[in-house]
Structure formats: structure tokens, C-alpha cells
C-alpha positions as CSV (number, residue, x, y, z in Angstrom):
1,M,12.3,1.5,3.5
2,L,9.6,0.1,1.4
3,P,10.6,-2.7,-1.2
4,N,11.1,-1.8,-4.6
5,D,9.9,-4.8,-6.5
6,P,5.9,-4.3,-6.9
7,A,5.0,-7.7,-6.1
8,I,6.8,-7.5,-2.7
9,L,5.3,-4.3,-1.9
10,L,2.0,-5.5,-2.5
11,S,2.6,-7.9,0.4
12,V,4.4,-5.9,2.5
13,I,1.8,-2.6,2.3
14,N,-1.3,-5.2,2.7
15,T,0.3,-6.9,5.4
16,K,0.8,-3.3,7.3
17,L,-3.0,-2.3,6.1
18,R,-4.1,-5.6,7.6
19,D,-2.1,-5.5,11.0
20,Q,-1.2,-2.3,12.0
21,Y,-2.9,1.0,10.1
22,S,-6.3,1.6,9.9
23,S,-6.1,3.4,6.1
24,L,-3.6,3.7,3.2
25,A,-3.4,7.5,4.4
26,A,-2.4,6.5,7.7
27,L,0.2,4.1,6.4
28,C,1.8,6.9,4.2
29,D,1.4,9.5,7.0
30,D,3.3,7.6,9.0
31,L,6.0,5.9,7.0
32,D,6.4,9.6,5.4
33,V,6.1,7.9,1.5
34,S,3.6,9.3,-1.1
35,E,0.4,7.5,-1.1
36,D,0.1,8.3,-5.1
37,E,3.6,6.6,-5.6
38,I,2.3,3.3,-4.0
39,K,-0.8,3.4,-5.9
40,N,0.9,3.8,-9.3
41,K,3.7,1.4,-8.6
42,L,0.8,-1.5,-7.3
43,A,-1.5,-0.3,-10.4
44,G,1.1,-1.0,-12.7
45,I,0.9,-4.4,-11.6
46,G,-2.8,-4.6,-11.6
47,Y,-3.6,-3.9,-8.3
48,N,-5.8,-0.9,-7.0
49,Y,-6.9,0.3,-3.4
50,D,-10.1,-0.6,-1.8
51,A,-10.8,1.4,0.9
52,A,-13.7,-0.5,2.6
53,Q,-11.5,-3.2,2.5
54,N,-8.3,-1.4,3.1
55,R,-6.6,-3.7,1.1
56,F,-5.2,-3.8,-2.4
57,R,-6.9,-5.9,-4.7
């Protein structure tokens, strides 16, 4: 279960991307969560996924 708070979600997602997953798609597939939902929630606080760096910035 991922946190609902966008700031905490950002930290959790970026940590998982750094330590466990090679892409956002792989993370979402493994955790059975919507890639669009994560992108939209984090875009709401000004962060977008950077595939080249595999993190939200």
C-alpha cells in the first residue's frame, strides 16, 4: 500500500525507483498500481517523471 500524502509518496516512489526498479512501469506493474495515478498525484505537487534518471523531479 502506497501512502496517500503526495510528499510522502514522492519519497517512497523515488526510493523504490532508486533501490528496486529500473522504471516506473516496472514498479507499477509489480505493485499493481496505476502509473497515471502516481504521475497525476505527483504532478499536483510539481514533480514529473524523468525516465532518463528514473526518478520524479
